N, C-alpha and C positions, 0 to 999 in steps of 0.2 A: 292659585296660580296655574292651576289645571289648565283654570279658560284662557290666559296669557297661551300658552303653550298649544292649545288648539286655534288659537287665533292666529299665532306666527305661523302654523303649518297652512292654515287654510289663506292666509295671503300670499304666502307664495306659491301656494298651488293657483291660486287667482291669478298671481302678476305671471307666471309661466302660460298660461293660457289666453290671457284677456289683454294684455299689455300689447304697446303695438311691435310690430314685426321692424329688427333693426337690420338693417342692409338689405332687406327681402328674404334674411335669413330666419327663422325664428330662432329667438333665442343666441342668436349670435354674440360674442362677446359676454356670456356669461363665466364666472368665475366660482369655482372652487377653492375653497379656504379651510386649513389648518393650523391650527397655533397652538400658542402657550399664554394664559391669559395669570398676570400676577396682578394681585389685588392690593389695595391699602388697606392696610389694619384697623378695626373699628373694635368698640366697645357696644355687646347687645344680653342682655341679660346677664350682667355680671362676666361674661363670655369676650376674651379676646379671641378676636375672628381675622382671620388673613382668607381668604378663597384662591387659591392658588390652582391650574390644571388646563387641560387641554380644551381647545374649543373646535370648533367644526361651524362653517358657514357658506353661502352662497353670494354674489354679488349678481342681480337679474337684472338686466339692463331694462332702463324705462325711456333713455331718451341722448344718442350720442350727438356731439355737435361735429359738424364739418372737419373735416381731416385730421380726424382723431382726436383735436384739441381736451376733449373734453366727455366725460361718459358720468351721466344719472342714473341709478340702481335702487332697488329697492334689496334692503343687504339684513335677510334674518339671521341669527346665529345663537347656537347652545355653546354653554360654558361648565363642564363640569370638574367645580373648585371642589379640590380634596379626591379626584376620584381616584387617582393612583397613589394615594400612601394610605399607610396600616397604622391604625395606632389612634388616638388622642388627638387629632387634628380637626381643622374646621372642612364642614361637608357639605356643601350648597351647588346648586343648580341655577346657572343664570341663563336668562333668556334677552334677545336683543332685538327687535325689531326698528332697524335705522333705513331712512333714504339718505344715501351718499352720492357724493362727488368726488370724481376724481380728474384734477386738471393736467394735464400734462406740461412739463418745462420742453420749449423748442430746441431741436435738435440734442435729445437727452434721452435718457432711458428713465430718469426722475419724473416722478410726478409726485403731488399734494393730495390729501385725503381731508375731507370735512363730512362729516353728518348729525344727523338729528334725527331721534327718534324716541323711542319707549324702551325702557328695561323693569326687569325685575328678577325676583330669586326664588327658590322653594330651597329652603334647610332640610339636612337630610340628619340621619341618627341623631346625637345628641347635641347639634348646633344648634343654635335659637335664633333668629331675625325678623325682622318685621316681612311680611310678606306684600309687599303693596309695588301699584306697577307707579313708574317715574320716569318723567323726560331726560332727556340727555343727548350729551354732543360729544363729538369724534373729530379730533385733528390727527393728522399721522404725514408719512410719508412713504412711499411704494419705491420700487424700483423694478423693472421690467428687465428678466437674468437673459433673453434671446440666447439662448443654447442651441437653435437651430434644430429643436426636435419638432418639426414640421408644421401639425397643424395645431397643435396646443402651443401656449404661451406659457412658461412660469414666470413667478413674480415672485417679492417678498415685500412685506411690509412691516411698518413698527406705528403704533398707533395710542394716542392717550385716551382714553374714554372717561368722559366727566359725568357721571348720574349720580344720585345716592352713594352713602359708604358703600352696600353692599355691592354693586356693579363701578365702582371707582377702580381703574386701575392701569396698567398697561396691556399691551395685545401685540404679540412678537409672531407673523405668519407668513406663509407660503401656500401659493395655487399655482393653479393652474388656468389660464384662460382659454377657452374654447372658442 
């Protein structure tokens, strides 16, 4: 799993330096996200496991369609399942590297989110589950919050991640686009 974490970080760094310049400004439209993941319960090695916890991620633009109708991004994220609880809860770190598309609804602040990519997880403490890298998809909705904050543009998203049982669940995120 350390290899997957290294691969996620490497891809994000390479993307930040090698991807096309969007609107003549490097990384214009990059989004930083913070959120909360609520995972699906599953059984592993006789344990009932449910990974919940904070998430952090970014969306690094690869391609924008004209007039801001759609954006394709490289989207690494890290989820700290069980990271804020004490005691006999389920603990594990989840990793995702997605290619996501955000498609705006004309004359609205709403947009749709679709994505596909790989995910994996690393159990912590007494929690045990298989450490496998899997393919997964994402469907969601978002809203630009247009709060008049100048250069930064806040947003909120709710998405369903359909990966293996370890990485499956809902993710509610807020963030800023630069």
